N, C-alpha and C positions, 0 to 999 in steps of 0.2 A: 360539617362535623356531626356525626350521629349521636343519638342519646345513649348514655351508658346503659348497658344490660344489667337488669336486676337478677341476681342469682337466687333462687329460692331452693333451700335444702328440704328435701322430702325427709320425714321422720323414718329412721331406720328401724326395721323390725329386728327383734333379737335373733341372733343366728342359732343359738342353741335351743334344744328342746326345753330345757329347764328355764331359759330366759323367756321363751314364748308362753310357757305355763304361768310363770310369775306375771306376765303382762296381762294374760286373760284373767287371772285371779284379781289383779288390781282393778281392771275394768268392772268385773262382777261386784267387787267390794264397793266401788264408786256408785254403781247402780243401786245396791242395797241401801247405802247411806242416803242417796237421794230420795228413795221411796219410803224410807222408814217413818218420817213424819206423817205422811199421808196414811200409812198403814196404822200408825198410832191413833190418828183421828178416827178412822173407820172402826177400829177395835173399840174405842171408848164410846162412840156414839151409836154403835151398831144396833143395839136393842133399845135405844132411847128416842127413836124417831116415831112420831105419831101423826094423826090427822086431827082436825078440829072435832071430829066425831068421837074419837076413841082415846084422846089424851086424858090422863088422870086429872081429876079436879084438883086445882092448886090455887092458892090465894092470889099469886102475882104472875102476870105475864110480862115479859121483857121484849119490847120491840126495838130492833137496832135501826138506826137511821140509814137511809140509802139515797140521799140526795134530794134537793129541791129543784123544781122548775118554776121560775117566776114567782118564787115564794111559796108554792104549793108542793105537796109531796109528789115526787116523781112516780110514774106508774108502778115501779117495782115497790116503792115504799107504801104506796096506797094499797096494794095487795096485802102487804104485811099488816097494815092497820085494819083493813077489812077483816082479816082473820082474828085479830085481837077483839074487835067489836062483836064479831059473831060469838066468840067464847064468852064475852060478858053477857050478852043478851041471852045465851043458853045457860047462864048461871054456873059456868065452869071455872070462872075466875072472879075476883073481887076488885082487883086494882091492876092497872096498866102502868108499868114503868117505861117511859119513852126515853131512850138514851141516844144522843147524837151530838152534833158539832155545833157549838155556838162560840167559836173562837173569834168571830168578827161580828161587829154590830149589825152588819147588813145580811148576816146568814144565820138563821135560827131554826135549826131542825126541830128541836123539842117543842117549841111553841107552835110550829106548823103542824106537828103531829098531834098535839093536844087539840088544836082547833078542828082538825079533821075528825078526830074521835068523837068530840062533843057534837059534831054535826051528824054522826052516825050512831047516836044513841048511848054513848058512855058519858055519865055525869062528869062535869069538870072536877068534882071533888074526888073522883076515882082515878084520875090521871096524875101521875107523879113524874116530874121532869128531871132528867139528869143532863145538865148542860155541858158536861165534860166527858162525854163518851166519844173520845177521839178515835178509838179503834176498839176492836172486839175485846182484847184483853183488858183494857181500861174500863170498858163497860161492865165486864164480869166482876172485876175487883171491886169497882165502886158499888155495884149492886150489893155485894157482900158487906164490905167495910163501911160504907157511907150510909146505905139505905137499909141495911140489916136484913137483906133477903137471903133466906136459907134454902128455899125451894122455889122453883120457877118453871114456867113454860116459856121457852124461847121461840121467837117467831122471826123467820128470815126466808130467803129463797133457798131452794134445794142445794145450790152449788155452795152455799155459805154455812148452812145450818150445822153440819157435822163439826166444823171448826168452832163454831159458837158453843155447841154442847161440850166439846172436849175442853175448851178453855174455861167455861164456867164451872165444870166439874173440878178442874185443876185449881180454880179460885175458891172452892168450897161451897158452891151453889149446886145443890142437887137439882139436876135439869132434865127436862124432856124437851124435845125440839119438834117444831112443826115447819116443814119446808113447803111454803106456798107455791102455787103454780106460777110460772112465768113464761111469757112468749120467748121462743128461742130466736132472739134477734141478736144484733151485734153486741148489745150490752150483756146479754146472757153468755155469749161465747167469751167476751172479755172477762166477765166475772169467773167463769169456769177456769180460764187460763190463769187468771190472777191467783186462784186458790192453790195452784201447783206450787207457786212461789211463796205464798203466805203460809203454807204448811210448815216450812222450815222455821220461820219466825215464831209461829204458834208453839212449836215444840220447845224452842229456846225459852219462850215466855213461861211455859208450864214447868220447865226445869229450874229456871233461875228466879221466877216469880218477882219481877221488877215492880216497883211501885208505879202507879199510873202517872201520866204527865202532870195531872193535878189531882190531889187526893182531898185535902180540905177536912173540915169538921164533919161529924156525923150529922145526918139530916133525918128528922122524924116523919118525913112525908109519907112513906109506905105504912108505917105503924098507925099514924093518925087516920089515914084513909081507911084502913081496915077497922079501926076502932069505931069510926063514924058510921060504918056500914053494918054494925052489929047492935 
């Protein structure tokens, strides 16, 4: 006894010219909707991308977490931190807000970032830690609402920086972004692909403005660090 045959129905194309026109219009509308979040990000961030040499002087730089390797910043995160340290040494910023994941006792991005920065010339008192920066939107909202940051230089890789600028702008932080160099390895291609899907969530976050996963009380760290340096 043979196996039963599986019959697969092919989708039928509309038979009328009007039906085919509507089908094409539906496909085009789907493409526009799929690309609109990315278009929004490019429009918002288009004239706000700079380098470490020409970014406007700002009190605060925000460095987003990018993973740890054996408790140390990953190469991608190290490049971000190197850019922040360079800005500090050049006198273009006063304080670095490091924002990342500390949801587990054995995983602490902000403290690893702080340690790296102090090894590279940034005084410990000029580094402020946000331990609940679980994603980009959370980091931007917390920078504004918890740490009182109104203006900032954002530092990330090129594939992520437009989304960071667009979201921080939506959260009320007037931002310029620096996209640091990165080796075009598997991580880079993964990050670029991930951004295609992350753009949709970013657009929804900007529209609906959800509270971060953890908000908590206001923290004086940035203001105190700025006051101590003046």
